N, C-alpha and C positions, 0 to 999 in steps of 0.2 A: 254593956258588960264591963266588969272591972278588970283591972290589970292582972290581978291574982288569978281570976278565972281563966283569962287568956293564956297565962303561963301554964296553968294546969292542963289545958287542952293540948298545947304544943307538946308537953311532956308525954301525954298519953299517946299522941300520934307517933312520936319517936319510938316509944316502947313497942307499939304494934309493928312498925317497920322492922325493928330489930328482931322481934320474934319471927316474922315471916322470913327474914334472911337466914336465920338459924335453921328454920325448917327446910328451906331449899338446900342449904349446905349439907344437911344430914340425910337427905333423900338419896337412894341408889342412882348411880349414873345411868343415862339412857343408852341401852345397848343397841337400839335400832340403827343408830348412826354407823355402827361398826359392821352391820350385816351386809353381805355381798348383794349387788343388784341382781334382780331376777333375770334369767336368760330370755332373750327376745324370741317370740314365736316364729316358726318358719314362714316364709312368704308364700301366699296362696298363688298358684300358677295354673292358668287354663291350658290344657294340652289336648292335642288331637293325635290320631294314629296314622302312621304311614300306610297307604293303601296301594294295591297292585291291580292294575286294570289294563286292558288293551288300549293302545292309542289309536284313535280314528278321528282326526280333525281335518279341517280344510283351511288351506292358506290362500290368501289373495295374492296372486302373482301377476306381474304385467306380461302381456303377450302382444304380438303384432300379426295381423292378417296379411298374407301375401298371396299373390295370384299363383294358382297351381302351375300355370305355364305363362311365360311372357317372353316376347322376342322383339328385338329392334330389327326392322326390315330395311335392308340396303339393296341397291341395284347390283347386279353381277356384271353388267356391262356399262360402258359410258354411252350416254345418249341424252336426248332432250325429253323432258316430260311432256307427253302428248295429252293424256287425260288422267285425272285422279277421281276414281269412282266412289270414294268413301271420305268421310270426315270424322272428326273427333266425336265419339259416342256411337258410331255406326256398328251395328251387329252384323257379323259376317259368318259364313260357313266355310269349312275347309274346301279349298279349290276355287273359291270365288276370286274374280279378278279385282285387284285393289287399285292398280294403276297401269298405264301403258306408256312405253317409251318409244322413241323413233331414232334410228341411227342409219342414215342413208349409206354410209360407208359399208355397212354389212351387206346391203343389196349388191354393191359392186363386188365385194369379196365372194359372195355366193355365185355371181355370174362367172367370175374368174375360176372358181373351183369347178363349176360345171363344165367350163371349157377345157380345163385340164383333164377332167375325167373323160371327156369325149376323145381328147388326143391320146390318152392312155389306152382307151378302148381300140382306137385305130392302130396303135403300135402293137397291141396284142393280136389284132387280126392279121397284120403284116407278118408278125412272128409265126403265127400258126400256118399261114400260107407258105412261107419259106420252109418251115419244118416239114410240111407235107411234100413240097417239091424235092427237098434234100432226101427225104426218106424214099420217095419213088425212084430217084436217081440211084440211090444205093442199092435198092432191091433189083433194079434192072442190071446194073453192073455185076452184082453178085450172081445173078442168073446167067449172064453172058460168060462170066469167068469159069463156068462149069465146062465150057469148051476150051481146050488148051490152045493158047496162042491168040485168042480173040481179044481179050482184055488183059492189060498188065495188072499184076497183083497190087502194085502200088496205087493204082487208080481206085481199086475197090476199097483199099484202106482209107484213102483220102475221103471218099464218098461217105464211108461209115462215120468218120470223125465229124464231117460237116453235118450229118443228120443228128448226131448227139449234141453238137453245139446249138443247132436250131431248137432242139427240145429245151435246152437251158435258157435260151432266149425267151421261150414261151413262159417259163417260170418267172423270169425277171419281169416280163411284161405284165403278168398276172399280179405280181406284187405291187407294181406301179399303179395298176388300176385300183387295187384295194387301198393303197395309201391315199390316192386322190379321192376315193369315195369316202374314206374316213375324214379327210379334211373338209369335204363338202358337208358331211353330217355334223361336224363340229360347228361349222358356220350356221347351219340350220338350228342347232341347239342354242347358239348365241342369239339368234333371232327369237327363239322361244323365250329367252330371258327378258325380252322386251315387254313381255306380259308378266306382271308381278302378281302372284296369287297368294292366298292365305294358306299358311301351312297347317292351321287348325282353326276350329270354330272359336269365336270370341268377340271381343269388343275393341274397336280402335280407340286408344286413349290419347294418341298424340299424332299430329300431322304437321310436317315441317316444309312441304314443298307445294308448288302450284304449277300449272301448265306453263311450259316455256323454260323452266329451269334446267340448267345443265347439271346432270348428276353422274356419279360414277361409283365404282367400288370403294370402300373405305380405305384410306391410306394411313390411318393412325387411330389411337384409342379415343381421340377427341372428335372423331367424325360424327356428323349429325345424321341420324337415320331418316329415311323418308317417312316411315310410319312406325308406330308402336302398337303391337297387338297383344291383348291380355285375355287369357281364359279365366273368366270370373264365375263360371258355373260350379267350380270346385276350388276351394281355397285351402291354403296351408296356414295353420295357426302355429307360429313359432314361439315357444315358451322357454326362456332360460331358467332351468330348474336349479336351485342352489345345490351344491355338492352334498350337503347333509341329508337331502331328501330324495336322492336318486336310487336308493337301494331297492325300492319296491315298485319300479316302473314296469308296467305290463302292457304290451301291445294289444290293441283292441278295446282297451278300457274307455268308457265314455266320460268326458269331462265337460262341465258346464262353464260358460263364460258370459260376460255382459259387455256391451259397448255403450259409450257415452251418448252416441247419437240416438239410441233407442232405450231410454231409461225404463226400468221396470220389466224388461223382457230378458229372457234367458235363452241362450243358444247352446247347442251341443256339438262337440267335436269328438273324434275317435283317434286315440293314439296310434299313429301309423309308422313313424320313423323315430328312432332313438340314436343320437350321435355316438353313444358308447365311448365318449372321450370328454374330459373336463377341460374347459377353456382355462388356461393358466392365468389369464389376465383377470377374468371376472369370477373364477371358481364356480362356474355354472356349466351345466350340460344342456345342449340344445335338444329339445323334443318337438317334433312336428305332429300336429293333429290335422286330420282331413276333415274339412267342413263342407257339407253340401250347401250350395247357394243357387239352386235352380231359379228361385224367385228374385235373385239379385238384390236381396235386402241388405247384404253386407258388401263392403267395398274393400278392395286391396289397399293396404297401407294404414288401415284403421288400428288403433291401439285398443287393447281389451284388458279386462280384469278377469283372470282365470281363477276359478275355485278349485285349487289343486289339492287332491286328497293326499294325506300323509299317514302312513301306517308303519308300524314296527313289526319285525318278524316275531317278536315275543313281547309279553306284557311289560309295562313300565311302572316305576314307582311314582306316586303322586302325593303332593302335600298342598295345603292351602297356600295361595300366593303370599298371604300375610306372614307365613312362617319363615320365609326366606329373608334373611338379613344380609345386607351388603355394606361393606366398609371399603376404604380406599385400597385395601390389599387382599381382601378375601370375600367370598360369598359362603354363607353357612346357615345351618339351622341349629337350634338349641334343643338337644336331646336330654331327656331326664332318665337317669338310671339310679336306682337305690336312693332316691330322694336328692340326688345331686345333679347339677346341670353340667353339660359338656358341649363344646362346639364341634360340629361335624361339617367339614368342608363339602360343598356340593357344587354341581354344575347344573344350571337351569336349562331345561329343554323347551318344549312347546307348552303353551297355555291352553287348557281345555276347560271352559267354563270358569269356575272359581278355583280350579286346581292348576298346578304347574308341575310339569314333568321334571324330576330331579335325578341326578346320577351322583352317587357317592357311596360311602360306607354305611349305608342304611339297610334295614331289613323291614319286611312287612310287619306291621304291628308296633313298631317303635313309637314311643311317646315323645312328641316334640312340642315345643311351645307354640301355642296357636298364633302368637304374635312375636316373631323373632326380633331381637334387639341386642345390640352390643352392651346394653346396660346389665343384662343378665350374664355376669362374669362366670367363667367355668368354676365349678366347685361350690356354687351357691346352693345352700339347703333350701328346698322348696317343698311345699305340700301341693300335690297335683289335684286338679279338678277336671274330670273328663268333660269335653265339650261334645256337641252333637257330631255324628259322623260327617265326614267330608261328602260333598255332593258328587253325584255321578258325573264324569266328564261328558261334555256335550259333543256329539259327533258332528 
Protein backbone atom coordinates (compact mmCIF):
# COMPACT_ATOMS: atom_id res chain seq x y z
CA UNK A 1 0.00 0.00 0.00
CA UNK A 2 1.26 3.42 -0.92
CA UNK A 3 1.84 6.22 1.51
CA UNK A 4 -1.04 8.29 0.12
CA UNK A 5 -3.51 5.49 0.66
CA UNK A 6 -2.37 5.03 4.27
CA UNK A 7 -2.82 8.72 4.99
CA UNK A 8 -6.32 8.56 3.54
CA UNK A 9 -7.25 5.62 5.82
CA UNK A 10 -6.00 7.44 8.93
CA UNK A 11 -7.97 10.54 8.02
CA UNK A 12 -11.13 8.47 7.55
CA UNK A 13 -10.68 6.80 10.99
CA UNK A 14 -10.21 10.16 12.66
CA UNK A 15 -13.37 11.44 11.03
CA UNK A 16 -15.38 8.45 12.29
CA UNK A 17 -14.11 8.94 15.87
CA UNK A 18 -15.01 12.66 15.76
CA UNK A 19 -18.53 11.90 14.52
CA UNK A 20 -19.05 9.30 17.33
CA UNK A 21 -17.88 11.75 19.98
CA UNK A 22 -20.27 14.39 18.77
CA UNK A 23 -23.16 11.95 18.82
CA UNK A 24 -22.40 11.01 22.41
CA UNK A 25 -22.14 14.66 23.43
CA UNK A 26 -25.50 15.47 21.92
CA UNK A 27 -27.40 12.50 23.48
CA UNK A 28 -29.62 13.26 26.61
CA UNK A 29 -28.04 12.56 30.01
CA UNK A 30 -28.73 9.19 31.75
CA UNK A 31 -31.40 9.82 34.33
CA UNK A 32 -31.13 6.37 35.84
CA UNK A 33 -28.11 7.37 37.91
CA UNK A 34 -30.17 9.99 39.70
CA UNK A 35 -33.07 7.66 40.63
CA UNK A 36 -33.44 6.66 44.39
CA UNK A 37 -32.56 3.06 45.23
CA UNK A 38 -35.56 0.74 45.58
CA UNK A 39 -36.69 0.00 49.22
CA UNK A 40 -35.51 -3.37 50.64
CA UNK A 41 -38.25 -5.98 51.09
CA UNK A 42 -39.21 -6.86 54.77
CA UNK A 43 -37.39 -9.83 56.27
CA UNK A 44 -39.32 -13.10 56.27
CA UNK A 45 -39.71 -14.41 59.86
CA UNK A 46 -41.11 -17.76 61.03
CA UNK A 47 -43.39 -17.28 64.05
CA UNK A 48 -45.32 -19.50 66.44
CA UNK A 49 -48.18 -18.77 68.81
CA UNK A 50 -48.05 -18.68 72.61
CA UNK A 51 -50.19 -21.51 73.97
CA UNK A 52 -51.79 -22.07 77.39
CA UNK A 53 -51.99 -25.55 78.85
CA UNK A 54 -51.96 -27.24 82.26
CA UNK A 55 -48.50 -28.13 83.54
CA UNK A 56 -48.06 -31.78 84.46
CA UNK A 57 -44.43 -32.91 84.37
CA UNK A 58 -42.18 -35.13 86.45
CA UNK A 59 -38.84 -34.04 87.84
CA UNK A 60 -36.06 -36.40 88.85
CA UNK A 61 -35.20 -35.52 92.46
CA UNK A 62 -32.69 -37.26 94.75
CA UNK A 63 -33.96 -39.03 97.85
CA UNK A 64 -32.67 -41.27 100.62
CA UNK A 65 -34.24 -44.35 102.13
CA UNK A 66 -34.17 -44.49 105.92
CA UNK A 67 -35.38 -47.10 108.38
CA UNK A 68 -38.84 -46.44 109.75
CA UNK A 69 -37.44 -47.16 113.23
CA UNK A 70 -33.84 -47.46 114.36
CA UNK A 71 -32.38 -47.59 117.85
CA UNK A 72 -28.97 -47.91 119.46
CA UNK A 73 -29.23 -50.36 122.35
CA UNK A 74 -27.31 -49.53 125.56
CA UNK A 75 -27.33 -51.37 128.90
CA UNK A 76 -29.21 -49.72 131.77
CA UNK A 77 -26.96 -51.15 134.45
CA UNK A 78 -23.25 -51.82 134.77
CA UNK A 79 -22.26 -55.44 134.38
CA UNK A 80 -20.32 -58.03 132.44
CA UNK A 81 -21.65 -59.42 129.17
CA UNK A 82 -22.68 -63.01 129.80
CA UNK A 83 -24.09 -63.96 126.40
CA UNK A 84 -24.96 -62.26 123.11
CA UNK A 85 -27.67 -64.16 121.29
CA UNK A 86 -27.67 -62.20 118.04
CA UNK A 87 -25.19 -60.95 115.51
CA UNK A 88 -25.15 -58.58 112.55
CA UNK A 89 -27.97 -59.51 110.17
CA UNK A 90 -30.04 -61.40 112.75
CA UNK A 91 -33.81 -60.98 112.46
CA UNK A 92 -35.59 -60.59 115.79
CA UNK A 93 -39.09 -60.01 117.09
CA UNK A 94 -40.24 -57.60 119.76
CA UNK A 95 -39.41 -58.97 123.21
CA UNK A 96 -36.70 -61.39 122.06
CA UNK A 97 -33.65 -61.54 124.34
CA UNK A 98 -30.66 -60.01 122.57
CA UNK A 99 -28.01 -60.24 125.29
CA UNK A 100 -27.62 -61.09 128.98
CA UNK A 101 -25.44 -59.41 131.58
CA UNK A 102 -24.31 -60.51 135.02
CA UNK A 103 -23.78 -58.26 138.05
CA UNK A 104 -23.02 -60.15 141.33
CA UNK A 105 -23.37 -56.98 143.40
CA UNK A 106 -27.05 -56.82 142.52
CA UNK A 107 -27.57 -60.21 144.18
CA UNK A 108 -26.04 -58.86 147.39
CA UNK A 109 -28.15 -55.71 147.18
CA UNK A 110 -31.30 -57.79 146.74
CA UNK A 111 -30.44 -59.94 149.77
CA UNK A 112 -29.83 -56.79 151.80
CA UNK A 113 -33.14 -55.30 150.71
CA UNK A 114 -34.99 -58.51 151.62
CA UNK A 115 -33.40 -58.44 155.07
CA UNK A 116 -34.46 -54.84 155.60
CA UNK A 117 -37.98 -55.71 154.53
CA UNK A 118 -38.14 -58.51 157.08
CA UNK A 119 -36.86 -56.17 159.78
CA UNK A 120 -39.47 -53.58 158.84
CA UNK A 121 -42.18 -56.24 159.02
CA UNK A 122 -40.99 -57.20 162.52
CA UNK A 123 -41.08 -53.57 163.66
CA UNK A 124 -44.60 -53.28 162.30
CA UNK A 125 -45.62 -56.37 164.27
CA UNK A 126 -44.09 -54.92 167.48
CA UNK A 127 -45.85 -51.62 166.87
CA UNK A 128 -49.19 -53.39 166.41
CA UNK A 129 -48.73 -55.46 169.59
CA UNK A 130 -47.84 -52.39 171.63
CA UNK A 131 -50.79 -50.50 170.19
CA UNK A 132 -53.14 -53.34 171.16
CA UNK A 133 -51.73 -53.41 174.74
CA UNK A 134 -51.98 -49.64 175.14
CA UNK A 135 -55.51 -49.66 173.82
CA UNK A 136 -56.52 -52.43 176.24
CA UNK A 137 -54.96 -50.57 179.19
CA UNK A 138 -56.77 -47.40 178.27
CA UNK A 139 -60.13 -49.16 177.96
CA UNK A 140 -59.73 -50.84 181.39
CA UNK A 141 -58.71 -47.63 183.12
CA UNK A 142 -61.57 -45.83 181.50
CA UNK A 143 -64.03 -48.46 182.71
CA UNK A 144 -62.57 -48.36 186.24
CA UNK A 145 -62.74 -44.58 186.32
CA UNK A 146 -66.52 -44.89 186.25
CA UNK A 147 -66.31 -45.73 189.97
CA UNK A 148 -65.29 -42.60 191.90
CA UNK A 149 -61.97 -42.83 193.70
CA UNK A 150 -60.74 -46.04 192.07
CA UNK A 151 -58.54 -44.55 189.33
CA UNK A 152 -57.12 -41.06 189.12
CA UNK A 153 -58.27 -39.05 186.12
CA UNK A 154 -54.68 -38.26 185.17
CA UNK A 155 -53.90 -41.96 184.72
CA UNK A 156 -56.79 -42.33 182.29
CA UNK A 157 -55.53 -39.37 180.29
CA UNK A 158 -51.99 -40.76 180.14
CA UNK A 159 -53.28 -44.16 178.97
CA UNK A 160 -55.30 -42.48 176.21
CA UNK A 161 -52.29 -40.57 174.92
CA UNK A 162 -50.15 -43.72 174.98
CA UNK A 163 -52.75 -45.57 172.90
CA UNK A 164 -52.81 -42.73 170.32
CA UNK A 165 -49.02 -42.71 170.13
CA UNK A 166 -48.99 -46.46 169.52
CA UNK A 167 -51.36 -46.04 166.60
CA UNK A 168 -49.00 -43.45 165.10
CA UNK A 169 -46.12 -45.88 165.49
CA UNK A 170 -48.09 -48.40 163.44
CA UNK A 171 -48.45 -45.86 160.62
CA UNK A 172 -44.70 -45.14 160.70
CA UNK A 173 -43.88 -48.83 160.69
CA UNK A 174 -46.20 -49.42 157.73
CA UNK A 175 -44.49 -46.65 155.79
CA UNK A 176 -41.12 -48.19 156.59
CA UNK A 177 -42.30 -51.55 155.31
CA UNK A 178 -43.56 -49.97 152.08
CA UNK A 179 -40.28 -48.09 151.56
CA UNK A 180 -38.17 -51.19 151.96
CA UNK A 181 -40.52 -53.12 149.66
CA UNK A 182 -40.12 -50.47 146.95
CA UNK A 183 -36.35 -50.62 147.36
CA UNK A 184 -36.46 -54.38 146.91
CA UNK A 185 -38.63 -54.03 143.81
CA UNK A 186 -36.20 -51.48 142.36
CA UNK A 187 -33.33 -53.92 142.78
CA UNK A 188 -35.40 -56.65 141.16
CA UNK A 189 -36.11 -54.30 138.25
CA UNK A 190 -32.37 -53.64 137.97
CA UNK A 191 -31.82 -57.39 137.76
CA UNK A 192 -34.41 -57.46 134.99
CA UNK A 193 -32.30 -54.99 133.05
CA UNK A 194 -29.60 -57.65 132.89
CA UNK A 195 -31.72 -59.23 130.15
CA UNK A 196 -31.64 -56.93 127.13
CA UNK A 197 -34.66 -57.42 124.87
CA UNK A 198 -35.71 -56.08 121.45
CA UNK A 199 -38.07 -53.07 121.67
CA UNK A 200 -39.52 -53.87 118.24
CA UNK A 201 -39.15 -56.38 115.42
CA UNK A 202 -36.33 -55.79 112.98
CA UNK A 203 -32.78 -56.65 111.95
CA UNK A 204 -29.58 -56.23 113.95
CA UNK A 205 -27.28 -54.12 111.79
CA UNK A 206 -24.37 -53.65 114.18
CA UNK A 207 -22.78 -55.53 117.09
CA UNK A 208 -19.97 -54.05 119.18
CA UNK A 209 -19.55 -56.36 122.23
CA UNK A 210 -18.64 -59.92 123.06
CA UNK A 211 -18.99 -62.06 126.20
CA UNK A 212 -16.82 -60.91 129.09
CA UNK A 213 -16.87 -57.21 128.20
CA UNK A 214 -17.66 -54.72 130.97
CA UNK A 215 -20.48 -52.44 129.85
CA UNK A 216 -22.61 -49.77 131.45
CA UNK A 217 -25.04 -46.92 130.78
CA UNK A 218 -23.78 -44.33 128.25
CA UNK A 219 -21.83 -41.46 129.79
CA UNK A 220 -21.60 -39.21 126.72
CA UNK A 221 -22.66 -38.66 123.13
CA UNK A 222 -19.70 -40.68 121.84
CA UNK A 223 -20.67 -43.84 123.76
CA UNK A 224 -20.66 -47.04 121.71
CA UNK A 225 -23.92 -49.04 121.73
CA UNK A 226 -24.03 -52.77 122.32
CA UNK A 227 -26.24 -53.36 119.29
CA UNK A 228 -28.13 -51.42 116.68
CA UNK A 229 -31.63 -52.54 115.71
CA UNK A 230 -33.39 -51.41 112.52
CA UNK A 231 -36.97 -51.91 111.42
CA UNK A 232 -36.58 -52.51 107.68
CA UNK A 233 -40.05 -53.87 106.88
CA UNK A 234 -41.20 -50.29 106.41
CA UNK A 235 -38.97 -47.49 105.19
CA UNK A 236 -39.04 -43.72 105.06
CA UNK A 237 -38.09 -42.12 101.74
CA UNK A 238 -36.94 -38.57 102.53
CA UNK A 239 -37.09 -36.22 99.52
CA UNK A 240 -35.85 -32.58 99.72
CA UNK A 241 -38.35 -30.85 97.42
CA UNK A 242 -37.25 -27.45 96.04
CA UNK A 243 -39.23 -24.51 97.37
CA UNK A 244 -40.71 -23.69 93.94
CA UNK A 245 -42.43 -27.10 93.71
CA UNK A 246 -44.00 -27.38 97.18
CA UNK A 247 -47.35 -25.72 96.49
CA UNK A 248 -49.21 -28.83 95.31
CA UNK A 249 -48.05 -31.43 97.85
CA UNK A 250 -50.84 -33.87 98.75
CA UNK A 251 -50.65 -36.47 101.51
CA UNK A 252 -51.52 -39.95 100.26
CA UNK A 253 -50.26 -39.40 96.70
CA UNK A 254 -48.22 -42.27 95.26
CA UNK A 255 -44.75 -41.44 93.92
CA UNK A 256 -42.47 -43.68 91.87
CA UNK A 257 -38.73 -44.01 92.41
CA UNK A 258 -35.78 -46.12 91.31
CA UNK A 259 -32.54 -47.32 92.94
CA UNK A 260 -29.20 -47.92 91.30
CA UNK A 261 -28.87 -51.40 92.81
CA UNK A 262 -31.91 -52.63 90.86
CA UNK A 263 -31.83 -50.96 87.43
CA UNK A 264 -34.96 -51.06 85.33
CA UNK A 265 -37.27 -51.59 88.31
CA UNK A 266 -39.74 -49.08 89.70
CA UNK A 267 -40.89 -48.82 93.30
CA UNK A 268 -43.74 -46.85 94.82
CA UNK A 269 -44.04 -44.79 97.99
CA UNK A 270 -46.91 -42.83 99.53
CA UNK A 271 -46.55 -39.25 100.78
CA UNK A 272 -47.07 -39.52 104.54
CA UNK A 273 -45.38 -36.55 106.23
CA UNK A 274 -44.69 -33.01 105.02
CA UNK A 275 -42.35 -30.76 107.02
CA UNK A 276 -44.42 -27.62 106.27
CA UNK A 277 -41.24 -25.54 106.64
CA UNK A 278 -38.48 -24.63 104.19
CA UNK A 279 -34.85 -25.23 105.14
CA UNK A 280 -33.23 -21.79 104.88
CA UNK A 281 -29.88 -23.35 103.96
CA UNK A 282 -30.98 -25.52 101.03
CA UNK A 283 -34.31 -23.80 100.23
CA UNK A 284 -36.01 -27.19 100.20
CA UNK A 285 -38.83 -28.78 102.16
CA UNK A 286 -38.40 -32.31 103.52
CA UNK A 287 -41.16 -34.71 102.48
CA UNK A 288 -41.34 -38.29 103.78
CA UNK A 289 -42.86 -41.19 101.87
CA UNK A 290 -43.81 -44.50 103.44
CA UNK A 291 -42.40 -47.45 101.51
CA UNK A 292 -43.49 -51.04 102.18
CA UNK A 293 -40.49 -53.39 102.27
CA UNK A 294 -41.82 -56.74 103.45
CA UNK A 295 -39.58 -58.61 101.03
CA UNK A 296 -36.49 -56.63 102.17
CA UNK A 297 -35.56 -55.75 98.58
CA UNK A 298 -34.64 -52.21 99.63
CA UNK A 299 -32.05 -51.25 102.22
CA UNK A 300 -31.93 -48.24 104.56
CA UNK A 301 -29.35 -45.67 103.49
CA UNK A 302 -29.89 -46.23 99.76
CA UNK A 303 -30.02 -43.16 97.51
CA UNK A 304 -32.91 -42.99 95.04
CA UNK A 305 -34.07 -41.04 92.00
CA UNK A 306 -37.64 -39.95 92.64
CA UNK A 307 -40.02 -39.11 89.78
CA UNK A 308 -41.61 -36.10 91.46
CA UNK A 309 -44.81 -34.78 89.83
CA UNK A 310 -45.11 -31.01 89.43
CA UNK A 311 -48.47 -29.39 88.80
CA UNK A 312 -49.71 -25.80 88.82
CA UNK A 313 -52.96 -24.61 90.30
CA UNK A 314 -53.81 -22.99 86.95
CA UNK A 315 -52.68 -23.34 83.31
CA UNK A 316 -49.31 -21.93 82.24
CA UNK A 317 -48.06 -20.26 79.07
CA UNK A 318 -45.74 -22.31 76.85
CA UNK A 319 -43.44 -21.43 73.94
CA UNK A 320 -40.88 -23.51 72.03
CA UNK A 321 -37.54 -23.72 73.78
CA UNK A 322 -35.87 -22.22 70.70
CA UNK A 323 -37.97 -19.05 71.03
CA UNK A 324 -36.33 -18.01 74.30
CA UNK A 325 -33.19 -15.92 73.79
CA UNK A 326 -30.69 -15.24 76.55
CA UNK A 327 -28.05 -12.54 76.76
CA UNK A 328 -25.75 -11.53 79.57
CA UNK A 329 -28.35 -9.26 81.12
CA UNK A 330 -31.79 -10.51 80.08
CA UNK A 331 -33.93 -13.40 78.89
CA UNK A 332 -36.60 -12.57 76.33
CA UNK A 333 -38.72 -13.64 73.39
CA UNK A 334 -39.19 -11.66 70.17
CA UNK A 335 -42.87 -10.79 69.72
CA UNK A 336 -44.25 -9.47 66.42
CA UNK A 337 -47.00 -6.86 66.43
CA UNK A 338 -48.13 -4.84 63.42
CA UNK A 339 -45.18 -6.13 61.41
CA UNK A 340 -42.63 -4.87 63.96
CA UNK A 341 -40.48 -6.85 66.39
CA UNK A 342 -40.29 -6.17 70.13
CA UNK A 343 -38.42 -7.81 72.98
CA UNK A 344 -40.53 -9.17 75.87
CA UNK A 345 -38.66 -10.12 79.02
CA UNK A 346 -39.66 -13.54 80.39
CA UNK A 347 -38.69 -15.94 83.12
CA UNK A 348 -38.32 -19.58 82.13
CA UNK A 349 -40.05 -22.31 84.09
CA UNK A 350 -40.14 -26.05 83.55
CA UNK A 351 -39.52 -27.80 80.25
CA UNK A 352 -42.24 -30.08 78.93
CA UNK A 353 -41.29 -31.88 75.75
CA UNK A 354 -40.25 -29.30 73.15
CA UNK A 355 -41.97 -26.51 75.06
CA UNK A 356 -40.84 -24.39 77.96
CA UNK A 357 -42.99 -22.67 80.55
CA UNK A 358 -42.60 -18.87 80.52
CA UNK A 359 -43.75 -16.03 82.77
CA UNK A 360 -43.93 -12.48 81.48
CA UNK A 361 -46.13 -9.94 79.75
CA UNK A 362 -47.39 -12.36 77.15
CA UNK A 363 -50.89 -13.41 76.17
CA UNK A 364 -52.30 -16.54 74.63
CA UNK A 365 -52.03 -16.34 70.84
CA UNK A 366 -49.19 -13.81 70.71
CA UNK A 367 -46.94 -14.30 67.65
CA UNK A 368 -43.31 -14.78 68.62
CA UNK A 369 -40.23 -15.64 66.62
CA UNK A 370 -39.77 -19.38 66.33
CA UNK A 371 -36.04 -18.88 66.89
CA UNK A 372 -35.26 -16.07 69.32
CA UNK A 373 -32.04 -14.13 68.81
CA UNK A 374 -30.66 -10.76 69.78
CA UNK A 375 -29.93 -10.08 66.09
CA UNK A 376 -33.62 -9.32 65.64
CA UNK A 377 -33.46 -5.81 67.06
CA UNK A 378 -36.64 -4.16 68.37
CA UNK A 379 -38.54 -2.24 65.69
CA UNK A 380 -37.37 -4.39 62.79
CA UNK A 381 -39.95 -4.71 59.99
CA UNK A 382 -40.72 -8.35 59.27
CA UNK A 383 -43.10 -10.40 57.23
CA UNK A 384 -44.41 -13.28 59.33
CA UNK A 385 -44.83 -16.87 58.29
CA UNK A 386 -46.83 -19.14 60.58
CA UNK A 387 -45.08 -22.33 61.60
CA UNK A 388 -46.83 -25.48 62.65
CA UNK A 389 -48.46 -25.37 66.12
CA UNK A 390 -46.33 -26.18 69.14
CA UNK A 391 -46.41 -29.78 70.31
CA UNK A 392 -48.45 -30.85 73.28
CA UNK A 393 -46.49 -30.85 76.58
CA UNK A 394 -45.45 -34.30 77.63
CA UNK A 395 -46.73 -35.28 81.08
